[in-house]
C-alpha positions as CSV (number, residue, x, y, z in Angstrom):
1,X,31.9,28.1,-31.5
2,X,34.0,25.2,-30.1
3,X,34.7,21.6,-31.1
4,X,34.0,18.6,-29.0
5,X,36.2,16.4,-31.1
6,X,38.9,18.5,-32.8
7,X,41.1,15.6,-33.7
8,X,38.4,14.6,-36.3
9,X,39.7,17.5,-38.4
10,X,42.6,15.2,-39.5
11,X,40.1,13.5,-41.8
12,X,40.3,16.6,-43.9
13,X,43.5,15.3,-45.3
14,X,41.4,13.0,-47.5
15,X,40.9,15.9,-49.8
16,X,44.4,15.3,-51.2
17,X,43.7,11.9,-52.8
18,X,40.3,13.3,-54.0
19,X,42.1,16.1,-55.8
20,X,44.8,13.8,-57.1
21,X,42.2,11.5,-58.7
22,X,40.6,14.5,-60.5
23,X,44.0,15.9,-61.7
24,X,45.3,12.6,-63.0
25,X,44.5,12.1,-66.6
26,X,43.4,8.7,-67.8
27,X,46.0,7.2,-70.0
28,X,44.3,6.1,-73.2
29,X,44.9,2.7,-74.6
30,X,45.8,2.3,-78.2
31,X,43.5,-0.1,-80.0
32,X,43.7,-0.8,-83.8
33,X,40.5,-0.2,-85.7
34,X,39.5,-0.6,-89.3
35,X,38.6,3.0,-89.8
36,X,38.5,6.3,-87.9
37,X,35.7,8.0,-89.9
38,X,33.1,7.3,-87.2
39,X,35.3,8.3,-84.3
40,X,36.1,11.6,-86.0
41,X,32.4,12.2,-86.5
42,X,31.8,11.6,-82.7
43,X,34.7,13.9,-81.8
44,X,33.4,16.7,-83.9
45,X,29.9,16.4,-82.3
46,X,31.2,16.3,-78.7
47,X,34.0,18.8,-79.0
48,X,33.9,21.4,-76.1
49,X,32.1,24.5,-77.3
50,X,31.6,26.4,-74.0
51,X,33.3,27.4,-70.8
52,X,30.8,25.4,-68.7
53,X,31.6,22.2,-70.5
54,X,35.3,22.8,-69.9
55,X,34.6,23.3,-66.1
56,X,32.4,20.2,-65.6
57,X,35.2,18.3,-64.1
58,X,36.0,21.3,-61.7
59,X,32.4,21.5,-60.5
60,X,32.4,17.8,-59.8
61,X,35.6,18.2,-57.8
62,X,34.2,21.1,-55.9
63,X,31.1,19.0,-54.9
64,X,33.3,16.3,-53.6
65,X,35.4,18.7,-51.6
66,X,32.4,20.4,-50.1
67,X,30.8,17.0,-49.2
68,X,34.1,15.9,-47.5
69,X,34.2,19.2,-45.6
70,X,30.7,18.8,-44.3
71,X,31.4,15.2,-43.1
72,X,34.6,16.2,-41.4
73,X,32.9,19.2,-39.7
74,X,30.1,16.9,-38.5
75,X,32.7,14.4,-37.0
76,X,34.4,17.3,-35.1
77,X,31.0,17.9,-33.3
78,X,31.0,21.7,-33.2
79,X,28.9,23.4,-30.6
80,X,28.1,26.9,-29.4
81,X,29.4,28.0,-26.0
82,X,25.8,28.7,-24.9
83,X,24.8,25.1,-25.3
84,X,27.2,24.0,-22.5
85,X,26.0,26.7,-20.1
86,X,22.3,26.2,-20.8
87,X,22.3,22.3,-20.6
88,X,19.5,21.0,-18.5
89,X,19.4,18.0,-16.0
90,X,16.0,16.4,-15.9
91,X,14.9,13.7,-13.5
92,X,11.7,11.9,-14.7
93,X,9.7,10.3,-11.9
94,X,7.1,7.8,-13.0
95,X,4.5,6.5,-10.6
96,X,4.0,2.7,-11.0
97,X,2.1,2.1,-7.8
98,X,-1.2,0.1,-7.4
99,X,-3.5,3.0,-8.3
100,X,-1.7,3.4,-11.7
101,X,-3.2,0.0,-12.7
102,X,-6.6,1.5,-12.7
103,X,-8.2,1.4,-16.2
104,X,-10.5,4.4,-16.1
105,X,-10.4,5.2,-19.8
106,X,-9.8,2.0,-21.7
107,X,-6.1,1.8,-20.9
108,X,-4.3,1.8,-17.6
109,X,-3.0,5.0,-16.0
110,X,0.5,3.6,-16.2
111,X,0.2,3.2,-20.0
112,X,-0.8,6.8,-20.3
113,X,2.0,7.9,-17.9
114,X,4.5,6.1,-20.2
115,X,3.1,7.9,-23.2
116,X,3.5,11.3,-21.4
117,X,7.0,10.3,-20.3
118,X,8.0,9.6,-23.9
119,X,6.9,13.1,-24.8
120,X,9.2,14.4,-22.0
121,X,12.1,12.4,-23.4
122,X,11.5,13.8,-26.9
123,X,11.7,17.3,-25.4
124,X,15.4,16.9,-24.6
125,X,17.9,19.2,-26.3
126,X,21.4,18.5,-27.3
127,X,23.7,18.1,-24.2
128,X,20.6,17.8,-21.9
129,X,20.7,14.8,-19.6
130,X,17.9,12.8,-18.0
131,X,17.4,10.1,-15.4
132,X,14.3,7.9,-14.9
133,X,13.1,7.0,-11.4
134,X,10.2,4.6,-10.6
135,X,8.2,5.6,-7.6
136,X,6.7,2.3,-6.6
137,X,6.9,0.4,-3.3
138,X,10.7,0.8,-3.4
139,X,11.8,3.8,-5.4
140,X,14.6,2.9,-7.7
141,X,16.7,4.5,-10.5
142,X,15.5,2.9,-13.8
143,X,18.1,4.8,-15.8
144,X,21.0,7.1,-14.7
145,X,21.7,10.5,-16.2
146,X,22.2,10.2,-20.0
147,X,21.3,12.1,-23.1
148,X,20.7,9.0,-25.2
149,X,17.0,9.1,-26.0
150,X,16.8,5.4,-27.1
151,X,18.1,4.3,-23.7
152,X,15.7,6.6,-21.9
153,X,12.7,5.3,-23.9
154,X,13.7,1.7,-23.1
155,X,14.0,2.5,-19.4
156,X,10.5,4.1,-19.5
157,X,9.0,1.0,-21.2
158,X,10.8,-1.3,-18.8
159,X,9.0,0.1,-15.7
160,X,6.7,-2.8,-14.6
161,X,3.3,-2.3,-12.9
162,X,3.1,-3.1,-9.2
163,X,0.5,-3.3,-6.4
164,X,2.7,-1.4,-4.0
165,X,2.0,2.0,-2.4
166,X,3.2,5.3,-3.9
167,X,6.5,6.3,-2.2
168,X,6.4,9.8,-3.9
169,X,8.3,11.5,-1.1
170,X,11.1,9.0,-1.2
171,X,11.2,9.1,-5.0
172,X,11.4,12.9,-5.0
173,X,14.2,12.7,-2.4
174,X,16.1,10.3,-4.7
175,X,15.5,12.6,-7.7
176,X,16.9,15.6,-5.8
177,X,20.0,13.6,-4.9
178,X,20.5,12.7,-8.5
179,X,20.1,16.4,-9.5
180,X,22.5,17.5,-6.8
181,X,25.2,15.2,-8.2
182,X,25.2,17.2,-11.5
183,X,27.7,19.9,-12.4
184,X,27.2,23.3,-10.9
185,X,25.2,25.8,-12.9
186,X,23.1,23.2,-14.7
187,X,19.3,23.8,-15.0
188,X,17.9,21.0,-12.8
189,X,14.2,20.0,-13.2
190,X,12.1,17.2,-11.8
191,X,9.1,16.0,-13.8
192,X,6.6,13.7,-12.0
193,X,4.1,11.7,-14.0
194,X,1.4,10.3,-11.6
195,X,-2.3,10.2,-10.8
196,X,-1.7,12.0,-7.5
197,X,-3.3,9.2,-5.4
198,X,-0.7,9.4,-2.6
199,X,-0.4,11.0,0.8
200,X,0.6,14.7,0.7
201,X,0.7,14.5,-3.1
202,X,-0.5,18.2,-3.5
203,X,2.2,19.5,-1.1
204,X,4.9,17.4,-2.8
205,X,3.8,18.5,-6.3
206,X,4.1,22.1,-5.2
207,X,7.8,21.7,-4.3
208,X,10.5,23.8,-5.8
209,X,11.6,22.7,-9.2
210,X,8.9,20.1,-9.5
211,X,6.5,19.9,-12.5
212,X,3.6,17.5,-12.0
213,X,1.9,15.8,-15.0
214,X,-1.4,14.3,-13.9
215,X,-2.9,11.2,-15.5
216,X,-6.4,9.8,-14.7
217,X,-9.6,11.4,-13.7
218,X,-11.8,11.0,-10.6
219,X,-13.2,7.5,-10.7
220,X,-15.4,5.6,-8.2
221,X,-14.0,2.5,-6.5
222,X,-15.1,0.0,-4.0
223,X,-12.2,-1.7,-2.1
224,X,-11.5,-4.3,0.6
225,X,-9.6,-2.0,2.9
226,X,-9.0,-4.4,5.7
227,X,-8.7,-8.2,5.9
228,X,-7.1,-9.9,8.8
229,X,-7.6,-13.3,10.4
230,X,-6.7,-14.5,13.9
231,X,-7.2,-17.6,15.9
232,X,-10.2,-17.7,18.3
233,X,-9.4,-17.1,21.9
234,X,-11.8,-19.9,23.0
235,X,-12.1,-22.4,20.1
236,X,-8.7,-24.0,19.3
237,X,-9.7,-24.7,15.7
238,X,-11.8,-21.5,15.3
239,X,-10.7,-18.4,13.6
240,X,-12.1,-14.8,13.3
241,X,-12.0,-12.7,10.2
242,X,-11.9,-8.9,10.4
243,X,-13.2,-7.6,7.1
244,X,-13.8,-4.0,6.0
245,X,-15.2,-2.7,2.7
246,X,-15.2,1.0,1.8
247,X,-16.9,2.9,-1.0
248,X,-14.4,5.4,-2.2
249,X,-16.8,7.5,-4.2
250,X,-19.2,10.4,-3.9
251,X,-22.2,8.4,-5.0
252,X,-23.8,5.2,-3.6
253,X,-22.9,1.7,-4.9
254,X,-25.3,-0.8,-6.4
255,X,-26.0,-4.2,-4.8
256,X,-23.0,-6.4,-4.4
257,X,-21.6,-9.1,-2.0
258,X,-18.5,-10.0,-0.1
259,X,-17.9,-13.7,-0.6
260,X,-15.5,-15.5,1.7
261,X,-14.2,-18.9,0.6
262,X,-11.8,-21.4,2.1
263,X,-10.0,-23.5,-0.5
264,X,-12.8,-22.7,-3.0
265,X,-15.6,-23.6,-0.6
266,X,-17.9,-20.8,0.5
267,X,-17.6,-19.9,4.1
268,X,-19.8,-16.8,4.3
269,X,-21.5,-14.3,2.1
270,X,-22.4,-10.7,3.1
271,X,-24.8,-8.7,0.9
272,X,-23.8,-5.1,0.8
273,X,-24.9,-1.7,-0.5
274,X,-22.8,1.3,0.6
275,X,-23.7,5.0,0.5
276,X,-21.3,7.8,-0.6
277,X,-17.9,7.3,1.2
278,X,-19.7,4.5,3.2
279,X,-17.9,1.8,5.1
280,X,-18.9,-1.7,6.3
281,X,-16.9,-3.7,8.8
282,X,-17.6,-6.9,10.7
283,X,-16.0,-9.9,12.4
284,X,-16.8,-13.2,10.8
285,X,-16.3,-16.5,12.7
286,X,-15.6,-20.0,11.4
287,X,-13.7,-23.2,12.3
288,X,-11.3,-25.5,10.5
289,X,-8.3,-27.6,11.5
290,X,-7.2,-28.4,8.0
291,X,-6.2,-24.8,7.0
292,X,-5.7,-23.6,3.5
293,X,-6.2,-20.4,1.5
294,X,-8.9,-18.0,2.7
295,X,-10.1,-15.7,0.0
296,X,-12.5,-12.7,0.1
297,X,-13.9,-11.3,-3.1
298,X,-16.3,-8.5,-4.1
299,X,-18.8,-9.9,-6.6
300,X,-22.1,-8.9,-8.3
301,X,-24.8,-11.1,-9.8
302,X,-24.2,-11.5,-13.5
303,X,-26.0,-13.4,-16.3
304,X,-23.9,-16.5,-15.6
305,X,-23.6,-16.3,-11.9
306,X,-21.2,-14.3,-9.7
307,X,-18.9,-11.9,-11.6
308,X,-16.1,-9.7,-10.3
309,X,-17.2,-6.3,-9.2
310,X,-16.9,-3.9,-12.2
311,X,-14.8,-1.1,-11.0
312,X,-11.6,0.5,-12.2
313,X,-9.1,-1.2,-9.9
314,X,-9.1,-5.0,-9.5
315,X,-6.3,-5.4,-7.0
316,X,-8.4,-4.3,-4.0
317,X,-11.5,-6.4,-4.9
318,X,-9.8,-9.5,-3.6
319,X,-7.9,-10.3,-0.3
320,X,-6.3,-13.5,0.9
321,X,-5.1,-15.0,4.1
322,X,-3.2,-18.3,4.8
323,X,-4.6,-20.6,7.4
324,X,-1.9,-23.2,8.5
325,X,-3.0,-26.7,9.2
326,X,-3.2,-27.5,12.9
327,X,-1.7,-30.8,13.9
328,X,-3.0,-32.7,16.9
329,X,-0.9,-32.6,20.1
330,X,-0.4,-35.7,22.3
331,X,-1.0,-34.8,26.0
332,X,-0.5,-37.1,29.0
333,X,-2.3,-36.2,32.2
334,X,-1.2,-37.7,35.5
335,X,-3.5,-37.1,38.4
336,X,-3.7,-39.7,41.3
337,X,-7.1,-38.7,42.5
338,X,-8.3,-37.4,39.1
339,X,-9.5,-33.9,38.5
340,X,-12.6,-33.5,36.3
341,X,-12.0,-29.8,35.5
342,X,-8.5,-30.3,34.3
343,X,-9.4,-33.4,32.3
344,X,-12.4,-31.9,30.6
345,X,-10.6,-28.7,29.6
346,X,-8.0,-30.8,27.9
347,X,-10.5,-33.1,26.3
348,X,-12.5,-30.2,25.0
349,X,-9.6,-29.1,22.9
350,X,-10.1,-30.9,19.5
351,X,-6.3,-30.7,18.9
352,X,-5.4,-32.7,22.0
353,X,-4.9,-36.5,22.0
354,X,-5.2,-37.1,25.7
355,X,-4.0,-40.1,27.7
356,X,-4.2,-40.3,31.5
357,X,-2.7,-42.2,34.4
358,X,-3.1,-42.4,38.2
359,X,0.3,-43.9,38.8
360,X,3.5,-42.3,37.6
361,X,4.3,-44.0,34.3
362,X,7.8,-45.1,33.4
363,X,7.4,-43.9,29.8
364,X,5.4,-41.2,28.1
365,X,3.9,-41.0,24.6
366,X,6.5,-39.7,22.1
367,X,6.5,-35.9,21.9
368,X,3.7,-35.6,24.5
369,X,3.1,-32.6,26.7
370,X,3.2,-33.9,30.3
371,X,0.6,-32.5,32.7
372,X,1.0,-33.4,36.5
373,X,-1.8,-32.6,38.9
374,X,-0.5,-32.5,42.5
375,X,1.9,-35.5,42.3
376,X,5.2,-34.8,40.5
377,X,8.2,-37.1,40.0
378,X,11.4,-36.4,41.9
379,X,12.9,-35.3,38.6
380,X,10.7,-33.8,35.9
381,X,10.9,-35.6,32.6
382,X,12.4,-33.8,29.5
383,X,10.1,-31.9,27.2
384,X,7.3,-29.5,27.9
385,X,5.7,-29.9,31.3
386,X,2.6,-28.3,33.0
387,X,2.3,-28.8,36.8
388,X,-1.0,-27.8,38.5
389,X,-1.3,-27.5,42.4
390,X,1.9,-29.4,43.3
391,X,1.9,-31.0,46.8
392,X,5.4,-32.4,46.6
393,X,8.9,-31.3,45.6
394,X,11.1,-32.1,42.6
395,X,14.4,-31.1,41.2
396,X,13.2,-27.5,40.5
397,X,11.4,-26.6,43.7
398,X,10.5,-27.6,47.3
399,X,7.0,-27.0,48.6
400,X,6.3,-24.4,51.2
401,X,3.3,-23.4,53.3
402,X,-0.1,-22.5,51.8
403,X,-1.2,-19.0,51.0
404,X,-4.8,-18.8,52.3
405,X,-6.5,-16.2,50.0
406,X,-4.0,-14.7,47.6
407,X,-4.9,-11.7,45.5
408,X,-3.4,-11.4,42.1
409,X,-1.6,-8.0,41.8
410,X,1.0,-8.8,39.2
411,X,0.3,-10.2,35.7
412,X,2.6,-10.3,32.7
413,X,0.4,-9.1,29.9
414,X,3.1,-9.3,27.3
415,X,3.6,-13.0,27.7
416,X,1.7,-15.2,25.1
417,X,0.7,-17.5,28.0
418,X,-1.4,-14.7,29.5
419,X,-3.0,-13.5,26.3
420,X,-6.7,-12.7,26.9
421,X,-6.4,-13.9,30.5
422,X,-7.4,-11.9,33.6
423,X,-6.9,-13.2,37.1
424,X,-7.2,-10.1,39.2
425,X,-10.8,-10.9,40.3
426,X,-10.5,-14.7,40.5
427,X,-10.7,-16.6,43.9
428,X,-7.5,-18.7,44.3
429,X,-7.6,-20.2,47.9
430,X,-4.9,-22.4,49.3
431,X,-2.3,-21.6,46.6
432,X,1.0,-23.2,47.4
433,X,4.2,-21.3,48.0
434,X,7.2,-22.8,46.2
435,X,10.9,-22.4,46.9
436,X,12.7,-22.7,43.7
437,X,16.1,-24.5,43.5
438,X,19.2,-23.2,41.7
439,X,18.3,-25.7,38.9
440,X,15.2,-23.6,38.1
441,X,17.3,-20.5,37.5
442,X,15.2,-17.4,37.6
443,X,11.6,-18.3,36.8
444,X,9.4,-15.9,34.9
445,X,6.5,-14.8,37.1
446,X,3.4,-14.7,34.9
447,X,1.0,-14.0,37.8
448,X,2.0,-13.1,41.3
449,X,0.3,-12.4,44.6
450,X,0.4,-9.3,46.7
451,X,2.9,-11.1,49.0
452,X,5.3,-11.4,46.0
453,X,4.8,-15.2,45.7
454,X,4.4,-16.5,42.2
455,X,1.0,-18.1,41.5
456,X,1.8,-19.0,37.8
457,X,5.4,-19.2,36.7
458,X,7.4,-20.3,33.7
459,X,10.8,-22.1,34.0
460,X,12.9,-22.2,30.9
461,X,15.2,-25.2,31.2
462,X,17.3,-26.7,28.4
463,X,15.3,-30.0,28.5
464,X,12.0,-28.1,27.8
465,X,9.8,-25.4,29.4
466,X,8.0,-26.0,32.7
467,X,4.9,-24.0,33.6
468,X,3.7,-24.4,37.2
469,X,0.2,-23.2,38.5
470,X,0.1,-23.3,42.3
471,X,-3.7,-22.9,42.5
472,X,-6.1,-25.5,44.1
473,X,-8.7,-26.2,41.4
474,X,-11.1,-27.9,43.8
475,X,-11.5,-24.8,46.1
476,X,-11.3,-21.8,43.8
477,X,-13.6,-20.6,41.0
478,X,-10.8,-20.5,38.3
479,X,-12.2,-23.7,36.6
480,X,-15.6,-21.8,36.1
481,X,-14.0,-18.8,34.4
482,X,-13.3,-18.5,30.7
483,X,-9.7,-17.7,31.7
484,X,-9.1,-21.3,32.6
485,X,-9.5,-22.9,29.1
486,X,-7.8,-19.9,27.5
487,X,-4.9,-20.4,29.9
488,X,-4.6,-24.1,29.1
489,X,-4.8,-23.4,25.3
490,X,-2.1,-20.6,25.6
491,X,0.1,-23.0,27.5
492,X,-0.2,-25.8,24.9
493,X,0.4,-23.3,22.1
494,X,3.6,-22.1,23.7
495,X,4.7,-25.6,24.4
496,X,4.2,-26.7,20.8
497,X,6.2,-23.7,19.5
498,X,3.2,-21.9,17.9
499,X,2.8,-24.6,15.2
500,X,-0.2,-23.8,13.1
501,X,-0.4,-20.3,14.3
502,X,-1.5,-17.6,11.8
503,X,0.9,-15.2,10.2
504,X,-0.6,-11.7,9.9
505,X,-1.6,-10.7,6.3
506,X,0.8,-8.0,5.1
507,X,0.0,-4.8,3.1
508,X,1.8,-4.4,-0.2
509,X,5.2,-2.7,0.3
510,X,5.8,-4.4,3.6
511,X,8.8,-6.6,4.5
512,X,9.1,-9.8,6.6
513,X,11.9,-11.4,8.5
514,X,12.2,-15.2,8.3
515,X,14.7,-17.7,9.5
516,X,15.5,-20.2,6.7
517,X,15.8,-23.8,8.1
518,X,18.5,-26.3,7.5
519,X,17.3,-29.3,5.6
520,X,18.0,-32.8,6.9
521,X,20.5,-33.4,4.1
522,X,22.4,-30.2,5.0
523,X,22.2,-26.6,4.0
524,X,19.9,-26.2,1.0
525,X,19.1,-23.2,-1.3
526,X,15.7,-21.5,-1.1
527,X,13.6,-19.5,-3.5
528,X,11.1,-16.7,-3.0
529,X,8.1,-17.4,-5.2
530,X,5.9,-14.4,-6.2
531,X,2.2,-14.7,-6.8
532,X,2.8,-14.7,-10.6
533,X,5.1,-17.7,-10.3
534,X,8.4,-15.9,-10.8
535,X,11.2,-16.7,-8.4
536,X,14.4,-15.3,-7.0
537,X,17.2,-16.9,-5.0
538,X,17.5,-16.6,-1.3
539,X,20.5,-17.3,1.0
540,X,21.2,-20.9,2.1
541,X,19.4,-22.3,5.1
542,X,20.4,-21.6,8.6
543,X,20.4,-17.8,8.3
544,X,17.9,-15.1,9.0
545,X,17.0,-12.9,6.1
546,X,14.6,-10.0,5.3
547,X,12.1,-10.5,2.4
548,X,10.4,-7.8,0.4
549,X,9.2,-5.3,0.0
550,X,6.3,-7.3,-1.4
551,X,5.0,-5.4,-4.4
552,X,2.3,-7.8,-5.7
553,X,-1.0,-8.9,-4.2
554,X,-1.4,-12.7,-3.5
555,X,0.5,-15.4,-1.7
556,X,4.3,-15.3,-1.6
557,X,6.1,-18.5,-0.6
558,X,9.6,-19.5,0.5
559,X,10.3,-22.9,-1.1
560,X,13.4,-25.1,-1.2
561,X,15.1,-25.1,-4.6
562,X,14.0,-28.6,-5.4
563,X,11.3,-29.9,-7.8
564,X,7.9,-30.4,-6.1
565,X,9.2,-29.1,-2.7
566,X,6.5,-27.8,-0.3
567,X,6.7,-24.2,0.9
568,X,8.3,-23.6,4.3
569,X,6.8,-20.2,4.8
570,X,3.9,-18.4,3.1
571,X,2.9,-14.8,3.3
572,X,-0.5,-13.4,2.3
573,X,-0.1,-9.9,0.8
574,X,-3.1,-7.6,0.1
575,X,-3.4,-4.0,-1.0
576,X,-5.2,-2.6,2.1
577,X,-4.2,1.0,1.4
578,X,-7.0,3.6,1.2
579,X,-4.7,6.2,-0.4
580,X,-4.1,3.8,-3.3
581,X,-7.7,2.6,-3.6
582,X,-9.1,6.1,-3.6
583,X,-8.9,6.9,-7.3
584,X,-9.9,10.5,-6.8
585,X,-6.9,12.8,-7.2
586,X,-6.7,15.5,-4.4
587,X,-8.1,18.9,-5.0
588,X,-5.6,21.7,-5.5
589,X,-3.0,19.5,-7.2
590,X,-0.7,21.9,-9.1
591,X,-0.5,19.8,-12.3
592,X,-0.1,20.5,-16.0
593,X,-2.4,18.8,-18.4
594,X,0.2,17.2,-20.7
595,X,4.0,16.7,-20.8
596,X,4.2,19.3,-23.6
597,X,3.4,22.0,-20.9
598,X,6.4,21.2,-18.8
599,X,8.6,23.7,-20.6
600,X,10.9,21.0,-22.1
601,X,11.2,21.9,-25.8
602,X,13.0,19.7,-28.2
603,X,12.3,18.8,-31.8
604,X,14.4,20.3,-34.6
605,X,15.5,23.3,-32.5
606,X,17.2,20.9,-30.0
607,X,19.4,19.1,-32.5
608,X,23.2,19.5,-32.3
609,X,25.1,21.3,-35.0
610,X,26.7,18.1,-36.4
611,X,23.2,16.8,-37.1
612,X,22.5,19.7,-39.5
613,X,26.0,19.3,-41.1
614,X,25.3,15.6,-41.6
615,X,22.0,16.4,-43.1
616,X,23.5,19.0,-45.5
617,X,26.1,16.3,-46.5
618,X,23.3,13.9,-47.4
619,X,21.5,16.7,-49.3
620,X,24.7,17.5,-51.2
621,X,25.0,13.8,-52.2
622,X,21.5,13.9,-53.6
623,X,22.2,17.2,-55.5
624,X,25.4,15.8,-57.1
625,X,23.6,12.6,-58.1
626,X,20.9,14.7,-59.8
627,X,23.4,16.9,-61.6
628,X,25.4,13.8,-62.8
629,X,22.3,12.1,-64.0
630,X,21.3,15.2,-66.0
631,X,24.8,15.3,-67.5
632,X,25.4,18.8,-66.0
633,X,28.6,17.5,-64.5
634,X,30.9,14.6,-65.4
């Protein structure tokens, strides 16, 4: 046996004053009395008559010495050599992903997982150490290696529920790194408490040194597994919703509905009934220029109207998307002879505030996109400019001869100006060849002819972008194709910087990169606001930063740190993870039923030696008190 704190033996010197106090005789005080008859009577009755009574002081002294010895031995922390060599290092991995929020038995799976985790903590022996890892959207160490059970229990209770996916593989890799950092020769174990609703959960649970404690049973669940919104390719204020609902169960569902609402106003309702493992998907269309919050919800008919769908997991019964408001764009069209096709395609856009002229104006509406048909000024004005069928030159090009019947053989499909546009089978007679000046730099050819001449090009100049289309609208069939209004809408969208464009809805666990703007009053501070209203500080404006991972469903917002400030960026975050929504653990999961089966045995047998010594000291105090009260010792 060895001592962890041998210097504590110095406390044994306290035995000297204890013995001194027992050896010293109390000096009696002389007091005059009227008679000694009664005192002699008492002395005769209490006179020592046995060896035991003469030793009462010695027994009391022995009790005090033994009590002091037990306390000193406990302070020295004795331990057996085998305790150091058989110490275990345990890493407890707790799954706090979205599926652990399922309430399939009155309480959530996470609550049951914490109860099992507390059992594992109680199984620690003296000199064992444990670390706690949360396996949510971003695996993290909730508590480093320690043998203090109160700290470990607090770390377990402090693990918050999330809507993120299970990163079980990353959590196990983190746990193995923690175990590898321990001293050599230690018994390292990893205990995972999870419902197994994760990719490759069965294979990961069968890993070396891993004990898997399963919580939760097979439960049916209906989930919104896809919800994305995009702008219509034809209608500038229209949008399309791609929705998918999946029945993650081996039995059919009852009747329910998918209700889609914009700012609380119903947009569409789809009655549904899905078979075992059935799936429904459809593209829904609607229009709005105002924008707002688009919400899809699974509902059933209740006694008092629509009620949420009654399944075990609520996070995947709702999905959201953010529709930004689309502001009108001022556009000025200059065409000396007028062109009905060009004017109508601009007027048909409800977001365009169109003004026209037949003579070159001296001034243009503030912030307007300038469109020139055939006639162009000698120097193009600043700001975004679209030129169609130029007949004259300007500071960026000089006109060349005509190309009789060009065939489009080159098209930049990656450019946002050419999104959903095909020109390879369009008749484009009498397109004009342009000779670009050095001021135009190197134009980006968006559509080119077989001769190598650009038919549609983009010039990026400091004063603003210039798009030039060399096609004669009066002779070709481009104005009769759907590519023409789409091309005009794409150009206006690029010129306005994509204002009012949709940001793709993100799955939980994803990250986003955002550039924080600088306020008019200078650099300001920003906050990231979660769906539950909690906030955290972000860097000052003028920098690019990465947000996330987003671990809760709902709308996240970047807001200036000022009362009542409007958000500068909003992110719609939905679960959209079939592995998390499928509440049926995989077959063949090598799991134990409870934490008690993990092989971690604690209890009284796991107590250190000093604990027993302290207990004996307390018992000795109780025995001495009893003997003193019974007058067996004095």
